[in-house]
LOPA-847591 format. One record per residue (C-alpha): y, x, z negated; residue number from 1. Coordinates in Angstrom, 3 decimals, always signed. Layout:
REM residues N
R          v          u          w   num
R          Y          X          Z   NUM
...
//
This chain:
REM residues 674
R          v          u          w   num
R     +0.352    +24.263    +25.112     1
R     -1.868    +22.320    +22.724     2
R     -2.269    +18.543    +22.323     3
R     -3.038    +17.589    +18.708     4
R     -4.851    +14.432    +17.612     5
R     -2.247    +13.123    +15.226     6
R     -1.334     +9.471    +15.699     7
R     -1.303     +6.066    +13.953     8
R     -2.725     +7.272    +10.645     9
R     -0.615     +9.456     +8.388    10
R     -3.627    +11.518     +7.376    11
R     -4.356    +12.372    +11.001    12
R     -0.805    +13.728    +11.309    13
R     -1.295    +15.965     +8.265    14
R     -4.643    +17.194     +9.557    15
R     -3.033    +17.961    +12.919    16
R     -0.385    +19.992    +11.086    17
R     -3.094    +21.909     +9.228    18
R     -4.818    +22.639    +12.529    19
R     -1.536    +23.876    +13.999    20
R     -0.960    +26.157    +11.006    21
R     -4.457    +27.633    +11.284    22
R     -4.035    +28.310    +15.010    23
R     -0.688    +30.067    +14.897    24
R     +1.486    +27.339    +16.427    25
R     +5.229    +28.025    +16.435    26
R     +6.694    +24.733    +17.757    27
R     +5.536    +21.158    +17.154    28
R     +6.858    +18.105    +19.022    29
R     +5.846    +14.745    +17.532    30
R     +6.897    +11.397    +18.996    31
R     +5.753     +9.364    +16.007    32
R     +7.307     +7.793    +12.956    33
R     +6.309     +5.899     +9.816    34
R     +8.935     +3.324     +8.953    35
R    +10.126     +1.716     +5.740    36
R     +9.372     -1.738     +7.177    37
R     +5.675     -0.792     +7.093    38
R     +5.839     -1.265     +3.308    39
R     +6.098     -5.030     +3.689    40
R     +3.967     -5.445     +6.797    41
R     +0.400     -6.578     +5.992    42
R     -0.644     -5.464     +9.474    43
R     -0.115     -1.790     +8.699    44
R     -2.197     +0.600     +6.656    45
R     +0.448     +1.720     +4.187    46
R     +4.012     +2.631     +3.325    47
R     +5.339     +5.881     +4.734    48
R     +4.105     +8.527     +2.313    49
R     +7.436    +10.338     +2.328    50
R     +6.551    +12.757     -0.461    51
R     +3.366    +13.862     +1.309    52
R     +5.198    +14.280     +4.604    53
R     +7.702    +16.539     +2.890    54
R     +4.947    +18.598     +1.272    55
R     +3.353    +19.063     +4.698    56
R     +6.643    +19.930     +6.423    57
R     +7.351    +22.538     +3.726    58
R     +3.953    +24.090     +4.389    59
R     +4.715    +24.124     +8.118    60
R     +7.958    +26.005     +7.500    61
R     +6.197    +28.478     +5.204    62
R     +3.770    +29.137     +8.083    63
R     +6.675    +29.764    +10.499    64
R     +6.586    +26.423    +12.347    65
R     +9.579    +24.376    +13.531    66
R     +8.827    +20.694    +14.157    67
R    +10.827    +18.288    +16.362    68
R    +10.229    +14.664    +15.312    69
R    +11.550    +11.297    +16.469    70
R    +13.749     +9.271    +14.094    71
R    +12.169     +5.913    +14.987    72
R    +13.390     +2.958    +17.050    73
R    +14.361     +0.329    +14.499    74
R    +18.051     +1.170    +14.229    75
R    +19.553     -0.344    +11.105    76
R    +16.843     -2.956    +10.602    77
R    +15.763     -0.535     +7.883    78
R    +19.005     -0.033     +5.931    79
R    +20.444     +3.410     +5.300    80
R    +19.133     +5.691     +3.776    81
R    +15.753     +4.445     +5.057    82
R    +16.764     +4.016     +8.690    83
R    +15.427     +7.446     +9.612    84
R    +11.636     +7.189     +9.552    85
R     +9.221     +9.679     +7.983    86
R     +8.691    +12.555     +8.546    87
R    +12.025    +12.843    +10.357    88
R    +13.855    +12.267     +7.065    89
R    +12.681    +15.646     +5.753    90
R    +15.271    +18.453     +5.533    91
R    +15.890    +20.878     +8.411    92
R    +14.780    +24.539     +8.376    93
R    +18.243    +25.790     +7.411    94
R    +21.410    +24.611     +5.711    95
R    +24.805    +24.825     +7.459    96
R    +28.387    +24.159     +6.416    97
R    +27.959    +20.622     +7.796    98
R    +25.390    +19.766     +5.136    99
R    +27.503    +18.405     +2.290   100
R    +24.562    +18.514     -0.118   101
R    +22.587    +21.764     -0.113   102
R    +18.962    +21.358     -1.122   103
R    +15.439    +22.181     -0.066   104
R    +14.419    +22.927     +3.496   105
R    +11.413    +22.106     +5.681   106
R    +10.249    +22.438     +9.288   107
R    +11.754    +19.185    +10.583   108
R    +14.341    +18.793    +13.353   109
R    +14.979    +15.030    +13.626   110
R    +15.812    +13.665    +17.068   111
R    +17.824    +10.580    +18.047   112
R    +18.341     +9.450    +21.639   113
R    +21.082     +8.910    +24.184   114
R    +20.910     +7.099    +27.531   115
R    +21.683     +8.549    +30.931   116
R    +25.423     +8.296    +31.326   117
R    +25.890     +9.527    +27.764   118
R    +25.850     +6.299    +25.727   119
R    +24.075     +6.340    +22.393   120
R    +20.573     +4.836    +22.181   121
R    +21.412     +2.292    +19.502   122
R    +17.830     +1.776    +18.241   123
R    +17.657     +5.367    +16.984   124
R    +17.208     +5.860    +13.269   125
R    +20.555     +6.670    +11.634   126
R    +21.430     +8.839     +8.693   127
R    +22.003     +9.839     +6.124   128
R    +18.527    +10.179     +4.674   129
R    +18.008    +10.577     +0.942   130
R    +15.711    +12.361     -1.458   131
R    +15.698    +11.061     -5.010   132
R    +13.447     +8.743     -6.998   133
R    +16.177     +6.086     -7.130   134
R    +16.580     +6.172     -3.340   135
R    +12.926     +6.401     -2.284   136
R    +10.931     +4.480     -4.897   137
R    +12.075     +1.018     -3.833   138
R     +8.671     -0.494     -2.966   139
R     +5.585     -1.054     -5.112   140
R     +3.534     +0.322     -2.219   141
R     +5.436     +3.622     -2.038   142
R     +3.079     +6.529     -2.934   143
R     +4.014     +9.085     -5.580   144
R     +6.412     +6.834     -7.427   145
R     +4.325     +6.502    -10.577   146
R     +5.671     +6.730    -14.145   147
R     +7.169    +10.003    -15.263   148
R     +4.474    +12.315    -16.582   149
R     +1.681    +10.548    -14.714   150
R     -0.499    +12.169    -12.064   151
R     +1.347    +10.187     -9.379   152
R     +4.932    +10.696    -10.528   153
R     +7.769    +11.389     -8.074   154
R     +8.175    +15.182     -7.710   155
R    +11.255    +16.341     -9.635   156
R    +11.876    +19.129     -7.097   157
R    +12.635    +16.471     -4.488   158
R    +15.667    +15.209     -6.426   159
R    +17.974    +17.150     -4.100   160
R    +19.689    +14.785     -1.629   161
R    +21.163    +11.773     -3.431   162
R    +22.633     +8.750     -1.655   163
R    +22.677     +6.056     -4.397   164
R    +24.223     +3.216     -2.388   165
R    +26.730     +5.502     -0.650   166
R    +27.990     +7.136     -3.845   167
R    +26.858    +10.513     -2.521   168
R    +26.519    +11.885     +1.022   169
R    +22.731    +12.218     +1.197   170
R    +21.080    +14.388     +3.862   171
R    +22.701    +14.719     +7.300   172
R    +20.466    +13.035     +9.880   173
R    +19.667    +13.144    +12.757   174
R    +19.850    +16.843    +13.546   175
R    +20.372    +16.462    +17.281   176
R    +20.375    +13.838    +20.074   177
R    +18.485    +14.136    +23.363   178
R    +18.114    +12.048    +26.548   179
R    +15.679     +9.136    +26.578   180
R    +14.208     +6.801    +29.217   181
R    +13.280     +9.928    +31.140   182
R    +11.087    +10.004    +34.206   183
R     +7.615    +11.317    +33.530   184
R     +4.204    +11.652    +35.127   185
R     +1.807     +8.758    +34.673   186
R     -1.436     +9.129    +32.744   187
R     -3.511     +9.013    +35.937   188
R     -1.270     +9.331    +39.004   189
R     +2.260     +8.609    +40.067   190
R     +5.458     +8.413    +38.083   191
R     +6.261     +6.683    +34.840   192
R     +8.925     +6.903    +32.161   193
R     +9.099     +7.447    +28.424   194
R    +11.733     +5.748    +26.312   195
R    +13.031     +5.445    +22.779   196
R    +13.309     +8.407    +20.494   197
R     +9.750     +9.204    +21.558   198
R    +11.199    +10.059    +24.960   199
R    +14.015    +12.118    +23.457   200
R    +11.898    +14.272    +21.158   201
R     +9.888    +16.216    +23.799   202
R    +13.186    +17.478    +25.237   203
R    +13.954    +19.098    +21.886   204
R    +10.404    +20.395    +21.499   205
R    +10.679    +21.997    +24.931   206
R    +14.123    +23.394    +24.126   207
R    +12.753    +25.011    +20.971   208
R     +9.903    +26.526    +22.981   209
R    +12.484    +28.014    +25.363   210
R    +14.410    +29.437    +22.398   211
R    +11.237    +31.066    +21.078   212
R    +10.552    +32.431    +24.567   213
R    +14.096    +33.803    +24.887   214
R    +14.035    +35.290    +21.380   215
R    +10.474    +36.436    +20.512   216
R     +9.808    +36.596    +16.783   217
R    +12.780    +34.402    +15.902   218
R    +12.452    +32.556    +12.588   219
R    +12.553    +28.739    +12.347   220
R    +15.855    +29.068    +10.442   221
R    +17.408    +31.107    +13.259   222
R    +15.945    +28.846    +15.958   223
R    +17.442    +25.781    +14.259   224
R    +20.903    +27.323    +14.193   225
R    +20.630    +28.419    +17.840   226
R    +19.622    +24.870    +18.805   227
R    +22.330    +22.932    +16.962   228
R    +25.193    +25.384    +17.488   229
R    +24.809    +24.968    +21.250   230
R    +24.850    +21.144    +21.112   231
R    +27.719    +19.247    +22.743   232
R    +29.718    +17.331    +20.140   233
R    +29.613    +13.535    +20.516   234
R    +30.864    +10.560    +18.531   235
R    +33.127    +11.484    +15.633   236
R    +34.408    +15.083    +15.679   237
R    +31.866    +17.438    +14.152   238
R    +28.322    +16.673    +12.962   239
R    +27.777    +13.053    +11.903   240
R    +24.976    +10.683    +10.895   241
R    +24.733     +9.048    +14.329   242
R    +24.660    +11.972    +16.793   243
R    +23.812    +14.766    +14.379   244
R    +25.222    +18.015    +15.738   245
R    +25.566    +16.378    +19.158   246
R    +23.787    +16.186    +22.508   247
R    +21.127    +18.751    +23.365   248
R    +22.455    +21.533    +25.608   249
R    +19.774    +24.206    +25.819   250
R    +21.702    +26.296    +28.380   251
R    +24.596    +26.554    +25.950   252
R    +22.273    +27.377    +23.078   253
R    +20.960    +30.574    +24.614   254
R    +24.291    +31.892    +25.918   255
R    +25.791    +34.971    +24.170   256
R    +28.934    +33.004    +23.254   257
R    +26.808    +30.793    +20.989   258
R    +24.089    +33.246    +19.946   259
R    +24.413    +36.134    +17.507   260
R    +20.812    +37.259    +17.905   261
R    +19.814    +40.808    +18.721   262
R    +16.459    +42.414    +18.167   263
R    +14.091    +45.340    +18.400   264
R    +11.933    +46.337    +21.365   265
R     +9.667    +49.224    +22.212   266
R     +6.143    +50.435    +22.803   267
R     +3.153    +51.343    +20.641   268
R     +1.204    +54.426    +21.754   269
R     -1.712    +56.492    +20.535   270
R     -2.433    +59.909    +22.050   271
R     +0.016    +59.005    +24.790   272
R     -1.815    +55.779    +25.728   273
R     -0.493    +52.246    +25.206   274
R     -2.165    +50.219    +22.449   275
R     -2.609    +46.488    +22.977   276
R     -2.756    +44.014    +20.066   277
R     -0.668    +45.970    +17.572   278
R     +0.925    +43.613    +15.078   279
R     +4.641    +44.351    +14.832   280
R     +6.207    +42.804    +11.735   281
R     +9.906    +42.771    +10.958   282
R    +11.029    +41.850     +7.441   283
R    +11.049    +38.047     +6.963   284
R    +10.124    +37.431    +10.609   285
R     +6.987    +36.159    +12.255   286
R     +4.943    +39.082    +13.623   287
R     +4.512    +39.662    +17.351   288
R     +1.742    +41.596    +19.099   289
R     +1.973    +44.264    +21.757   290
R     +0.841    +43.398    +25.298   291
R     -1.556    +45.340    +27.525   292
R     +1.180    +47.919    +28.150   293
R     +1.775    +48.365    +24.425   294
R     +5.187    +46.690    +24.737   295
R     +6.766    +44.286    +22.272   296
R    +10.076    +42.577    +21.570   297
R    +11.133    +40.815    +18.402   298
R    +14.452    +39.004    +17.872   299
R    +16.600    +39.153    +14.753   300
R    +20.128    +38.748    +13.442   301
R    +22.219    +41.780    +12.518   302
R    +20.872    +43.718     +9.548   303
R    +18.659    +46.514     +8.304   304
R    +14.931    +45.756     +8.383   305
R    +11.589    +47.360     +7.663   306
R     +9.371    +47.336    +10.741   307
R     +5.592    +47.784    +10.487   308
R     +3.081    +48.600    +13.222   309
R     -0.485    +47.694    +12.264   310
R     -3.822    +47.599    +14.027   311
R     -7.247    +48.079    +12.523   312
R     -8.592    +51.469    +13.533   313
R     -5.166    +53.115    +13.541   314
R     -2.878    +54.454    +10.859   315
R     -0.123    +51.986     +9.915   316
R     +3.430    +53.102    +10.692   317
R     +6.438    +51.727     +8.751   318
R    +10.048    +52.570     +9.658   319
R    +13.540    +51.301     +8.898   320
R    +15.496    +49.865    +11.820   321
R    +19.056    +48.564    +12.204   322
R    +19.893    +45.567    +14.402   323
R    +23.472    +45.122    +15.624   324
R    +23.446    +41.755    +17.439   325
R    +23.549    +41.016    +20.278   326
R    +22.231    +44.498    +21.096   327
R    +18.502    +45.244    +21.148   328
R    +17.441    +48.376    +19.275   329
R    +14.764    +50.641    +20.771   330
R    +11.916    +51.493    +18.410   331
R     +8.690    +53.100    +19.616   332
R     +5.691    +54.030    +17.487   333
R     +2.988    +56.680    +17.740   334
R     -0.166    +55.458    +15.978   335
R     -2.693    +58.135    +15.009   336
R     -6.304    +57.014    +14.984   337
R     -7.747    +56.271    +11.550   338
R    -10.857    +57.867    +10.094   339
R    -14.022    +55.992     +9.206   340
R    -14.385    +55.518     +5.473   341
R    -15.977    +53.126     +2.953   342
R    -14.938    +50.436     +0.482   343
R    -16.718    +49.124     -2.613   344
R    -15.446    +45.824     -4.068   345
R    -16.332    +44.585     -7.571   346
R    -15.770    +40.943     -8.557   347
R    -15.443    +39.947    -12.229   348
R    -14.136    +37.083    -14.331   349
R    -11.605    +37.489    -17.153   350
R    -14.457    +38.492    -19.497   351
R    -15.354    +41.295    -17.078   352
R    -18.647    +39.597    -16.216   353
R    -19.957    +40.097    -12.659   354
R    -19.556    +37.253    -10.161   355
R    -22.362    +36.972     -7.582   356
R    -22.430    +35.040     -4.286   357
R    -18.670    +35.206     -3.676   358
R    -17.518    +36.016     -0.149   359
R    -15.502    +39.176     +0.481   360
R    -14.061    +39.767     +3.928   361
R    -11.832    +42.195     +5.799   362
R    -10.446    +39.869     +8.510   363
R     -9.008    +42.645    +10.704   364
R    -12.444    +44.293    +10.866   365
R    -14.255    +40.951    +11.268   366
R    -16.489    +41.889     +8.334   367
R    -17.694    +39.471     +5.645   368
R    -20.363    +39.727     +2.922   369
R    -21.426    +38.015     -0.320   370
R    -21.321    +39.813     -3.641   371
R    -24.688    +40.795     -5.126   372
R    -26.010    +40.046     -8.618   373
R    -23.775    +42.789    -10.023   374
R    -20.729    +41.257     -8.317   375
R    -20.472    +44.160     -5.868   376
R    -19.903    +44.255     -2.106   377
R    -20.134    +47.531     -0.178   378
R    -18.592    +48.163     +3.233   379
R    -20.010    +51.567     +4.289   380
R    -18.190    +51.914     +7.630   381
R    -14.573    +50.753     +7.642   382
R    -11.485    +52.498     +8.902   383
R     -9.122    +54.003     +6.369   384
R     -5.773    +52.294     +5.998   385
R     -4.155    +49.374     +4.211   386
R     -5.884    +46.104     +5.071   387
R     -5.969    +42.556     +3.770   388
R     -9.128    +41.844     +1.771   389
R     -9.931    +38.147     +1.226   390
R    -12.083    +36.981     -1.675   391
R    -13.605    +33.582     -2.426   392
R    -13.341    +31.624     +0.832   393
R    -16.869    +30.202     +0.434   394
R    -16.246    +28.294     -2.840   395
R    -13.764    +26.158     -4.795   396
R    -14.288    +27.283     -8.404   397
R    -12.271    +30.514     -8.264   398
R     -8.780    +31.054     -6.908   399
R     -8.749    +32.528     -3.419   400
R     -7.295    +36.030     -3.287   401
R     -5.736    +37.858     -0.339   402
R     -4.834    +41.393     -1.375   403
R     -3.578    +44.439     +0.498   404
R     -6.082    +47.198     -0.268   405
R     -5.598    +50.835     +0.685   406
R     -8.811    +52.560     +1.789   407
R     -8.507    +56.326     +1.455   408
R    -10.176    +58.763     +3.853   409
R    -12.847    +59.710     +1.327   410
R    -13.670    +56.125     +0.374   411
R    -12.191    +53.723     -2.159   412
R    -13.197    +51.106     -4.726   413
R    -11.326    +47.973     -5.753   414
R    -11.889    +45.507     -8.595   415
R    -10.839    +41.861     -8.366   416
R    -10.490    +39.809    -11.565   417
R    -10.909    +36.193    -10.492   418
R     -9.251    +33.312    -12.310   419
R    -10.421    +29.724    -12.215   420
R     -8.757    +27.597     -9.528   421
R     -6.652    +24.505    -10.104   422
R     -9.731    +22.481     -9.204   423
R    -11.297    +23.406    -12.559   424
R     -8.461    +21.758    -14.513   425
R     -8.847    +18.094    -15.573   426
R     -6.568    +15.554    -13.901   427
R     -4.184    +13.302    -15.820   428
R     -3.309    +12.904    -19.485   429
R     -4.279    +10.282    -22.030   430
R     -0.605     +9.820    -22.986   431
R     +0.593     +9.054    -19.445   432
R     -2.546     +7.764    -17.714   433
R     -4.818     +6.434    -20.474   434
R     -7.799     +8.402    -19.207   435
R     -8.567    +11.912    -17.991   436
R    -10.548    +12.618    -14.827   437
R    -13.104    +15.425    -15.084   438
R    -14.720    +16.378    -11.775   439
R    -17.853    +18.511    -11.632   440
R    -15.870    +21.721    -11.183   441
R    -14.258    +21.200    -14.611   442
R    -15.830    +22.563    -17.821   443
R    -16.389    +19.019    -19.066   444
R    -17.440    +17.379    -15.825   445
R    -20.886    +15.879    -15.431   446
R    -23.200    +17.375    -12.792   447
R    -23.946    +15.481     -9.608   448
R    -27.034    +13.343    -10.268   449
R    -27.371    +10.664     -7.639   450
R    -29.233     +7.520     -8.722   451
R    -30.571     +5.854     -5.592   452
R    -30.619     +2.026     -5.728   453
R    -30.950     +1.352     -1.976   454
R    -34.343     -0.461     -1.608   455
R    -34.835     +1.091     +1.829   456
R    -34.807     +4.481     +0.104   457
R    -37.007     +3.523     -2.858   458
R    -34.317     +2.037     -5.113   459
R    -34.312     -1.225     -7.080   460
R    -30.868     -2.522     -6.132   461
R    -29.853     -5.936     -4.822   462
R    -28.269     -6.150     -1.371   463
R    -24.853     -7.834     -1.535   464
R    -24.141     -9.916     +1.551   465
R    -20.408     -9.785     +2.256   466
R    -18.971    -12.019     +4.941   467
R    -15.428    -10.672     +4.836   468
R    -13.064     -8.705     +2.580   469
R    -13.605    -11.160     -0.290   470
R    -15.009     -9.808     -3.557   471
R    -18.295    -10.744     -5.237   472
R    -18.581    -11.442     -9.011   473
R    -21.379    -10.039    -11.195   474
R    -22.103    -10.566    -14.912   475
R    -22.722     -7.366    -16.861   476
R    -25.738     -7.084    -19.222   477
R    -23.433     -5.564    -21.865   478
R    -19.781     -5.635    -22.912   479
R    -17.738     -2.919    -21.252   480
R    -14.447     -1.690    -22.745   481
R    -11.720     -0.636    -20.311   482
R     -8.145     +0.247    -21.307   483
R     -8.648     -1.302    -24.727   484
R    -10.140     -4.662    -23.653   485
R    -13.748     -5.805    -23.360   486
R    -15.194     -7.522    -20.334   487
R    -18.635     -8.812    -19.418   488
R    -18.089     -9.171    -15.690   489
R    -16.932     -7.201    -12.671   490
R    -15.904     -8.058     -9.158   491
R    -17.148     -5.875     -6.341   492
R    -15.160     -5.325     -3.166   493
R    -16.781     -4.246     +0.103   494
R    -13.768     -1.944     +0.418   495
R    -14.947     +0.601     -2.122   496
R    -13.682     -0.587     -5.513   497
R    -14.494     -2.821     -8.485   498
R    -12.238     -4.759    -10.846   499
R    -12.822     -5.771    -14.438   500
R    -10.774     -8.992    -14.350   501
R    -10.897    -12.263    -12.444   502
R     -8.534    -11.229     -9.661   503
R     -9.646     -9.137     -6.730   504
R     -7.583     -8.193     -3.695   505
R     -9.099    -10.001     -0.694   506
R     -7.178     -7.785     +1.729   507
R     -7.961     -4.272     +2.892   508
R     -4.735     -2.276     +2.595   509
R     -4.637     +0.345     -0.170   510
R     -1.765     +0.672     -2.634   511
R     -0.932     +3.626     -4.888   512
R     -1.925     +3.790     -8.569   513
R     -0.382     +2.447    -10.725   514
R     +1.251     -0.499     -8.979   515
R     +2.412     -4.001     -9.887   516
R     +0.517     -5.219     -6.826   517
R     -3.054     -6.510     -7.033   518
R     -5.722     -5.507     -7.739   519
R     -5.386     -4.575    -11.416   520
R     -8.063     -3.564    -13.958   521
R     -9.264     -1.405    -11.107   522
R    -11.715     +1.397    -10.463   523
R    -11.034     +2.643     -6.937   524
R    -14.179     +4.614     -6.165   525
R    -13.237     +5.312     -2.538   526
R    -10.906     +2.440     -1.654   527
R    -10.451     +1.978     +2.071   528
R    -11.018     -0.678     +4.719   529
R    -14.795     -0.770     +5.281   530
R    -16.843     -3.098     +7.412   531
R    -20.291     -3.689     +5.829   532
R    -20.489     -7.171     +7.371   533
R    -20.791     -5.541    +10.816   534
R    -24.276     -4.793    +12.156   535
R    -23.879     -1.024    +11.797   536
R    -21.235     -1.180     +9.066   537
R    -23.448     -0.047     +6.174   538
R    -24.516     -1.889     +3.007   539
R    -23.479     -2.484     -0.608   540
R    -26.067     -2.650     -3.436   541
R    -25.982     -3.679     -7.111   542
R    -28.281     -2.696     -9.980   543
R    -28.097     -3.594    -13.689   544
R    -30.165     -3.122    -16.853   545
R    -29.296     -2.825    -20.555   546
R    -28.310     +0.836    -20.189   547
R    -26.288     +0.987    -16.987   548
R    -24.766     -0.834    -14.041   549
R    -24.593     +0.841    -10.641   550
R    -22.780     -0.238     -7.496   551
R    -23.593     +1.733     -4.347   552
R    -21.760     +1.635     -1.042   553
R    -24.307     +3.018     +1.421   554
R    -23.159     +4.486     +4.748   555
R    -20.233     +2.087     +4.899   556
R    -18.128     +2.332     +8.036   557
R    -14.351     +2.523     +8.022   558
R    -12.906     -0.317    +10.055   559
R    -10.870     +1.951    +12.327   560
R    -10.351     +5.602    +13.089   561
R    -11.054     +8.169    +15.780   562
R    -13.994     +8.089    +15.184   563
R    -14.363     +5.782    +12.166   564
R    -15.296     +7.589     +8.979   565
R    -18.468     +6.754     +7.060   566
R    -19.326     +7.286     +3.401   567
R    -22.021     +6.832     +0.751   568
R    -20.821     +6.666     -2.855   569
R    -21.472     +4.881     -6.168   570
R    -19.959     +3.967     -9.517   571
R    -21.951     +3.982    -12.786   572
R    -20.941     +1.995    -15.882   573
R    -22.612     +2.545    -19.258   574
R    -21.783     +0.794    -22.555   575
R    -19.888     +2.468    -25.381   576
R    -20.439     +1.409    -28.990   577
R    -16.889     +0.939    -30.280   578
R    -14.318     +2.221    -27.754   579
R    -13.428     +2.552    -24.094   580
R    -16.416     +3.666    -22.053   581
R    -16.768     +6.446    -19.537   582
R    -16.908     +5.710    -15.808   583
R    -18.829     +7.974    -13.417   584
R    -18.189     +8.034     -9.674   585
R    -20.454    +10.005     -7.322   586
R    -20.133    +10.855     -3.640   587
R    -23.324    +11.572     -1.684   588
R    -22.083    +11.778     +1.890   589
R    -18.776    +11.594     +3.748   590
R    -18.002    +12.049     +7.427   591
R    -14.801    +11.683     +9.388   592
R    -11.373    +11.218     +7.858   593
R    -11.156     +8.573     +5.116   594
R     -7.611     +8.104     +3.786   595
R     -8.752     +6.471     +0.590   596
R     -7.231     +5.708     -2.792   597
R     -9.250     +7.056     -5.732   598
R     -8.513     +6.377     -9.409   599
R     -8.324     +3.749    -12.142   600
R     -5.616     +1.302    -13.245   601
R     -5.067     -0.784    -16.380   602
R     -5.040     -4.581    -16.705   603
R     -1.436     -5.197    -15.596   604
R     -0.614     -2.248    -13.342   605
R     +1.612     -0.460    -15.858   606
R     -0.580     +2.631    -16.228   607
R     -3.299     +4.307    -14.246   608
R     -4.759     +7.600    -13.141   609
R     -4.462     +8.352     -9.429   610
R     -6.941    +11.054     -8.452   611
R     -6.211    +10.950     -4.730   612
R     -4.247     +8.852     -2.260   613
R     -4.255     +9.296     +1.532   614
R     -5.789    +12.796     +1.415   615
R     -3.194    +13.927     -1.155   616
R     -4.720    +15.011     -4.466   617
R     -3.204    +14.982     -7.931   618
R     -2.950    +18.246     -9.816   619
R     -6.375    +19.533    -10.875   620
R     -8.315    +17.174     -8.582   621
R    -11.056    +18.822     -6.546   622
R    -11.460    +17.585     -2.948   623
R    -13.844    +14.675     -2.559   624
R    -16.831    +15.780     -0.526   625
R    -20.604    +15.401     -0.627   626
R    -21.895    +16.354     -4.088   627
R    -18.678    +15.586     -5.972   628
R    -18.783    +13.706     -9.293   629
R    -15.775    +12.316    -11.188   630
R    -15.977    +11.311    -14.859   631
R    -13.143     +9.088    -16.123   632
R    -13.038     +9.497    -19.893   633
R    -10.621     +8.133    -22.532   634
R    -11.236    +11.287    -24.567   635
R     -9.765    +14.775    -24.393   636
R    -12.936    +16.828    -24.124   637
R    -13.005    +20.499    -25.143   638
R    -15.146    +23.132    -23.533   639
R    -15.978    +25.059    -26.731   640
R    -15.595    +24.395    -30.452   641
R    -14.616    +28.047    -30.878   642
R    -13.603    +30.271    -27.957   643
R    -16.044    +33.145    -27.712   644
R    -13.430    +35.491    -26.225   645
R     -9.667    +35.734    -26.013   646
R     -8.538    +35.238    -22.401   647
R     -6.796    +38.235    -20.904   648
R     -4.405    +36.202    -18.778   649
R     -2.815    +32.781    -18.734   650
R     -1.463    +31.184    -15.548   651
R     +1.174    +28.457    -15.655   652
R     +0.509    +26.290    -12.612   653
R     +3.147    +24.170    -10.867   654
R     +2.894    +20.375    -10.910   655
R     +3.129    +20.079     -7.137   656
R     +2.349    +22.247     -4.128   657
R     +5.109    +24.804     -3.623   658
R     +4.455    +27.454     -0.950   659
R     +7.423    +29.531     -2.067   660
R     +6.462    +29.983     -5.743   661
R     +2.829    +28.948     -6.289   662
R     +2.301    +30.385     -9.776   663
R     +3.857    +32.270    -12.659   664
R     +1.890    +34.854    -14.658   665
R     +2.540    +35.613    -18.328   666
R     +1.226    +38.888    -19.742   667
R     +0.897    +39.498    -23.461   668
R     -0.717    +41.757    -26.053   669
R     -2.728    +40.280    -28.929   670
R     -2.936    +42.456    -32.073   671
R     -6.355    +43.195    -33.491   672
R     -7.281    +41.734    -36.852   673
R     -6.833    +44.146    -39.779   674
//
């Protein structure tokens, strides 16, 4: 049982999900929700970032996680299809005949509540939910609702559950209903209670944990069906958008009359002795590991599967096994010991040039080394067998590679051809965004070259004394062209941005780019709610001469957070003779979680380039961390006037994260010149 720090801020929820994925969690229970009414509430940080929540829930499902989440407690005060709060509005792990529209899936099981006595908890969020641009992009503060073709456009793959003012059925929600106002232990001593859908959700999380305990190795898709097929129908006959599939009945769910789950069980031995820690993997199922007696059990529906027994130091065994549910098939394995061998790994780019200082690891052997000047790593004592070899975990420039490599008894060699990662691709287009963002991992990015203007550190900058969130005006020593118009002044916000016009948002809440909401003519360097007016809140400095203007936010403190994040960053403006000028943003130090908005926007909010928003990055954007530089340029810059070599491979990258189909490779042959 693990308690995750994911509350209040949407970014903290996503980071908690990442932590759960990295630590092998199978079931998440989250009594939290981000509601549509937050879009118009100046006391909240931001709109529910529904697109980002769906991305995260898809990643959870790809990692084998099922996630129970409350639907919220505002009833119909948020009209359908926005009554169900994020992330509970994301699709379930599996489609059933009750889902009138069949679309994408995710990890989410959304939970409404019922009172003791069986009456419906009327403040529960009600379905249907919806997934389409027309249904979701109804607020100027809604993230990822930018113009088509822009870096912040609504993802076309999420046009899969239309509602359109009740013209179409939308997505069935909630998935299930559970008891609320339940007795609970107090934080310190004694008894307490927990109400709302927050009180209902832990019942479903616990029920899912019981299902996983009853059926080891079950998939999230199978667990979802087991859960909802055992529910007691309530309300209108059949699944509906008030009760979902009905009231939670975990005892029913695990009874044979409801369950068509069988499985495979057995023991892993070597030389007649049990082997602990053998990974047993059934096709399309989450692996399980043998216990101290070498025993395992893995659940599955009827079918024919490949089953693999793997442990480093032993030969891998793969068999075919048939499951006839609800019976459990016996399958034992004898694992011969593997022989010691060796592996040599060579790392090259597409031009077959060696790549030094790249990490190469064999996770099962707990071995990791860096490539030498010739791009070679040698492992002289590794066990023969087929193992995962991971390349590139210590850097961002090259795509990470996990490859199954077979090490023969007499030794083996393996060559990896590394391709540049998405981080080396510029962000945005001139046609859609007006500018292109080149970070310092791109061919055309400028190197990190911090210009210190803090007088306490030897700089010549002027301390700006902010009393609140209000902006401060400064006259530029030169005309600066931005989105086709010249200006000779800027306004500096303590909250990590500048504007080139006379308006400046006095508030602190970030909005996506582009947006009709203020501020416009914007450069969001690291826009968030900072507190430089506080004694330990950091400082803001300004420097100007005929060649450049620099604004530096030094060690500014985020107003809230657990703990509050801090950051040091700057923006540099330099004049251009006849056209729009470049803008350089640099980041010297960041600590904690800062859910900032980063990018630029034109004079009226019609166009803009969003580099990042609430920890979600646009395609090609490298993560903002210490040492990052971003160049915003109105020009399409080329790396070479004439390519010095023909690339051997092109990769067509997807516009948005997609764990099920991350890339497509095209192979071709180019004829030689006569």
